[in-house]
C-alpha positions as CSV (number, residue, x, y, z in Angstrom):
1,M,59.1,89.5,105.9
2,A,57.7,90.0,109.5
3,R,59.5,92.0,112.0
4,Q,61.4,90.6,114.9
5,P,61.3,93.4,117.6
6,L,64.3,92.4,119.5
7,V,66.7,92.4,116.4
8,A,64.8,95.3,114.9
9,R,65.6,97.6,118.0
10,R,69.3,96.7,118.1
11,A,69.6,97.4,114.3
12,E,67.7,100.6,114.7
13,G,69.8,101.9,117.5
14,L,73.0,101.1,115.5
15,L,71.9,102.4,111.9
16,G,69.5,105.3,113.0
17,A,67.1,104.2,110.6
18,A,63.6,102.2,111.2
19,V,63.7,98.5,110.5
20,V,60.4,97.6,108.6
21,A,60.9,94.0,108.3
22,T,63.3,91.0,109.1
23,A,63.7,87.5,108.0
24,P,66.0,84.6,109.1
25,V,68.9,83.8,106.7
26,A,69.9,80.1,106.4
27,G,73.5,79.2,106.6
28,G,76.7,80.0,108.7
29,D,78.2,77.7,111.3
30,T,79.2,80.6,113.6
31,A,76.6,83.5,113.6
32,T,73.0,83.9,113.3
33,A,72.0,86.1,110.1
34,T,69.0,88.2,109.9
35,K,67.8,90.1,106.5
36,L,66.9,93.6,107.4
37,R,64.5,96.0,105.3
38,L,64.9,99.5,106.3
39,S,62.5,102.6,106.1
40,N,65.1,104.3,103.9
41,G,65.0,101.5,101.4
42,T,68.2,100.0,101.9
43,T,68.4,95.9,102.7
44,A,71.1,94.7,105.0
45,L,72.3,91.6,106.7
46,M,72.6,91.6,110.3
47,K,75.1,89.0,112.0
48,T,74.7,88.3,116.0
49,M,76.2,85.5,117.9
50,P,75.4,84.8,121.4
51,H,78.3,85.3,124.1
52,A,80.6,86.8,121.3
53,P,84.2,88.0,122.4
54,A,84.0,91.5,122.9
55,D,85.9,92.3,119.7
56,F,84.6,89.7,117.6
57,F,82.5,91.7,115.2
58,E,84.8,94.6,115.2
59,A,87.6,92.4,114.1
60,E,85.6,91.1,111.1
61,A,84.5,94.8,110.2
62,R,88.3,95.7,110.2
63,G,89.0,92.9,107.8
64,L,86.1,93.6,105.5
65,R,87.2,97.5,105.2
66,W,90.8,96.5,104.8
67,L,90.1,94.4,101.9
68,G,87.7,96.7,100.4
69,E,89.9,99.5,100.2
70,V,92.0,97.9,97.2
71,E,91.1,99.4,94.1
72,G,90.1,96.8,91.6
73,G,90.2,94.1,94.4
74,A,87.8,91.6,95.4
75,R,84.5,93.0,96.3
76,V,83.2,92.8,99.9
77,P,80.1,93.9,101.4
78,E,79.8,97.5,102.6
79,V,79.8,97.7,106.6
80,L,77.0,99.8,107.9
81,G,77.3,99.4,111.5
82,V,79.2,97.4,114.2
83,D,79.4,97.1,117.9
84,S,80.4,94.4,120.4
85,E,77.2,92.4,119.8
86,C,76.4,92.6,116.0
87,L,77.6,93.5,112.6
88,V,75.3,94.9,110.0
89,M,76.4,95.0,106.0
90,R,74.7,95.9,103.1
91,W,72.7,93.0,101.5
92,I,74.0,91.1,98.4
93,E,71.3,90.3,96.2
94,P,72.1,86.5,95.0
95,G,73.0,85.9,91.4
96,K,74.3,83.1,89.2
97,Q,77.5,81.3,89.4
98,T,79.0,81.8,86.0
99,A,82.6,81.2,84.5
100,D,82.7,85.0,83.6
101,A,82.1,85.7,87.3
102,A,84.7,83.4,88.4
103,A,87.3,84.8,86.0
104,D,86.4,88.4,87.4
105,L,87.1,86.9,90.8
106,G,90.3,85.7,89.8
107,R,91.5,89.0,88.4
108,A,90.1,90.8,91.6
109,L,91.7,88.4,94.0
110,A,95.0,88.9,92.4
111,A,94.6,92.8,92.8
112,T,93.8,92.2,96.6
113,H,96.8,90.0,97.1
114,A,98.9,92.4,95.3
115,A,97.9,95.1,97.5
116,G,100.1,93.3,100.2
117,A,100.4,93.8,104.1
118,A,103.1,95.4,106.3
119,A,104.3,91.9,107.5
120,Y,103.1,88.4,108.1
121,G,100.4,88.6,110.2
122,A,99.8,92.3,109.9
123,G,96.3,93.7,109.1
124,P,94.8,97.1,108.8
125,G,97.2,99.7,109.8
126,G,100.2,97.2,109.8
127,E,98.9,96.3,113.3
128,H,99.4,92.4,114.5
129,R,96.1,92.1,116.1
130,D,94.9,88.7,117.0
131,T,91.5,88.0,115.3
132,Y,89.2,84.9,114.8
133,I,88.6,82.1,112.2
134,A,84.9,81.0,112.6
135,R,84.7,81.2,116.4
136,L,88.5,80.1,117.2
137,P,91.1,82.8,118.2
138,L,93.5,83.6,115.4
139,P,97.2,84.5,116.4
140,N,98.9,87.1,114.3
141,R,102.1,87.9,116.3
142,P,104.9,88.5,113.6
143,A,107.7,86.1,112.5
144,P,110.4,86.8,109.9
145,T,109.6,84.2,107.5
146,W,106.4,82.7,106.0
147,A,107.6,79.2,106.9
148,E,108.0,80.1,110.7
149,F,104.7,82.1,110.7
150,Y,102.9,79.3,109.2
151,A,104.3,76.7,111.6
152,V,104.0,78.7,114.8
153,R,100.8,80.8,114.0
154,R,98.7,78.4,111.9
155,V,99.7,74.8,111.9
156,L,101.1,74.1,115.5
157,P,98.3,75.8,117.5
158,Y,95.5,74.1,115.9
159,L,97.4,70.9,115.8
160,K,97.6,71.0,119.6
161,L,93.9,72.0,120.1
162,A,92.8,69.0,117.7
163,R,95.0,66.6,119.5
164,D,93.4,67.8,123.1
165,R,89.8,67.6,121.7
166,G,90.5,64.2,120.7
167,A,90.1,65.0,116.9
168,M,93.5,63.4,116.1
169,T,95.4,60.6,117.2
170,D,98.9,60.9,118.7
171,E,100.1,59.0,115.4
172,Q,98.3,61.4,113.3
173,A,99.5,64.4,115.2
174,A,103.1,63.2,114.9
175,T,102.7,63.0,111.2
176,V,101.8,66.6,110.9
177,E,104.6,67.7,113.4
178,S,107.2,65.8,111.2
179,V,106.5,68.2,108.4
180,V,106.8,71.4,110.3
181,G,110.6,71.3,110.4
182,K,110.7,71.0,106.6
183,L,108.6,74.0,106.0
184,P,111.6,76.2,105.3
185,A,112.6,74.0,102.5
186,L,109.1,73.5,101.0
187,L,107.6,76.9,101.2
188,P,109.1,79.7,99.0
189,E,109.2,83.0,100.3
190,E,107.1,86.0,98.8
191,G,106.1,89.3,100.2
192,P,103.2,89.1,102.4
193,A,99.8,89.4,100.5
194,R,96.5,90.8,101.8
195,L,94.6,87.5,102.4
196,H,91.0,86.8,102.9
197,G,92.3,84.3,105.4
198,D,88.9,82.0,105.3
199,L,88.4,81.7,101.7
200,W,86.1,78.6,101.4
201,N,83.3,78.4,98.9
202,G,80.6,79.4,101.6
203,N,82.4,82.7,102.0
204,V,82.1,83.4,98.3
205,V,78.8,84.9,97.6
206,W,77.6,85.3,93.7
207,G,75.8,88.4,93.6
208,V,73.7,89.9,90.8
209,D,76.3,92.5,90.6
210,G,79.3,90.3,90.8
211,V,81.1,88.0,93.4
212,H,81.5,89.2,97.0
213,L,83.7,87.7,99.8
214,V,82.5,87.7,103.3
215,D,83.5,86.5,106.6
216,P,87.1,87.2,106.3
217,A,89.9,86.3,108.8
218,A,92.1,88.9,107.0
219,Y,96.0,89.2,107.6
220,G,99.3,89.3,105.7
221,G,100.4,86.0,104.4
222,H,101.3,83.7,101.6
223,R,98.9,84.1,98.5
224,E,98.6,80.3,98.1
225,M,96.8,80.1,101.4
226,D,93.7,81.6,99.9
227,L,94.0,79.6,96.6
228,A,94.5,76.3,98.7
229,M,91.2,76.8,100.6
230,L,89.4,77.4,97.6
231,S,90.7,74.2,96.1
232,L,90.2,72.2,99.1
233,F,86.6,73.1,99.8
234,G,85.6,73.5,96.0
235,L,84.4,76.6,94.0
236,P,82.2,76.6,90.9
237,H,84.5,77.2,87.8
238,L,87.8,77.1,89.9
239,P,90.0,76.5,87.0
240,K,88.7,79.6,85.3
241,M,89.2,81.6,88.2
242,I,92.8,80.2,88.6
243,E,93.5,81.0,85.1
244,A,92.4,84.6,85.2
245,Y,94.4,85.1,88.4
246,A,97.5,83.9,86.8
247,E,97.1,86.3,84.0
248,V,97.3,89.2,86.2
249,T,99.8,87.6,88.8
250,P,101.7,84.5,87.6
251,L,101.8,81.6,90.3
252,T,105.2,80.6,91.7
253,E,106.3,77.2,90.1
254,G,105.1,74.4,92.0
255,W,102.3,76.0,93.7
256,E,99.9,73.1,92.8
257,D,102.4,70.8,94.5
258,R,102.1,72.9,97.8
259,L,98.3,73.0,97.9
260,A,98.1,70.2,100.3
261,L,100.6,71.9,102.6
262,H,98.8,75.1,102.8
263,Q,95.4,73.0,103.2
264,L,96.8,71.6,106.7
265,F,95.8,74.9,108.2
266,P,92.1,75.0,107.2
267,L,92.1,71.3,107.9
268,L,93.3,71.6,111.3
269,V,91.0,74.3,112.2
270,H,88.0,72.1,111.0
271,A,89.2,69.1,112.9
272,C,89.2,71.6,116.1
273,L,85.5,72.7,115.1
274,F,83.8,69.6,113.7
275,G,86.0,66.6,114.5
276,G,85.0,64.0,112.1
277,G,87.4,63.0,109.3
278,Y,89.1,66.4,109.3
279,G,92.1,65.2,111.5
280,P,93.0,62.3,109.4
281,R,92.7,64.1,106.5
282,A,95.3,66.7,107.9
283,A,97.5,63.6,108.7
284,A,97.2,62.4,105.1
285,A,97.8,65.7,103.6
286,A,101.0,66.0,105.7
287,A,102.2,62.7,104.9
288,R,102.9,63.7,101.1
289,Y,105.7,65.6,102.5
290,R,107.5,63.4,104.8
């Protein structure tokens, strides 16, 4: 590991410890990641992003701490320091992707979900703060039911943005819109779970000491959201994880039939960010419920 002076000085000012070495870390679509070795023996990960919104990294830190406060819940990296320009977390040493680790994650995620939230869209302290998913704003203003919250805070805003950005045709957008009015009949009501909120495979880190979840967009919502995103983008040993989850908290009847419905949100987000085939995939998922 060499030492990048600008990165090191920023971390040192935040952590109060000397940085003896730095190294770039590959991966991530939104932020730049750098591995830090500190003079006190700590190894850390620092995230930065040019022109980040003023509360971007603070929102991520709040989400990590909120998820991490659940006893027996899913593990998240410890936040070591945060300001408007960067976030520094304890380093997770990579480990193996095993079935046992996946089962442990299933049980832990069930505990995190069961810890609940004050309301749909509520986060730490019961506050309804808007946050971010990747680099897009994520609205969290309250709504009385999950069906309404999902429609007006998760599906419709990103459907409009995807259409405005040319990632969906008018016909594809109309297919998604046709399902929105049916959501009250399609989505069962449950108390709001404490969600990671952006739980795709890339945000699951298999460490030597167990599985950790990173890069949350945490809020109170339906627990099937996290499971739908894991199913959409794949997770090693996913059936084992689901089995262990259901042993702790049984899933509501028909949850597998609703996976594509809850996958509309991440598909629309990806359509907004990357275009490509994500818009048509969202329309195809919605067409199943017309």
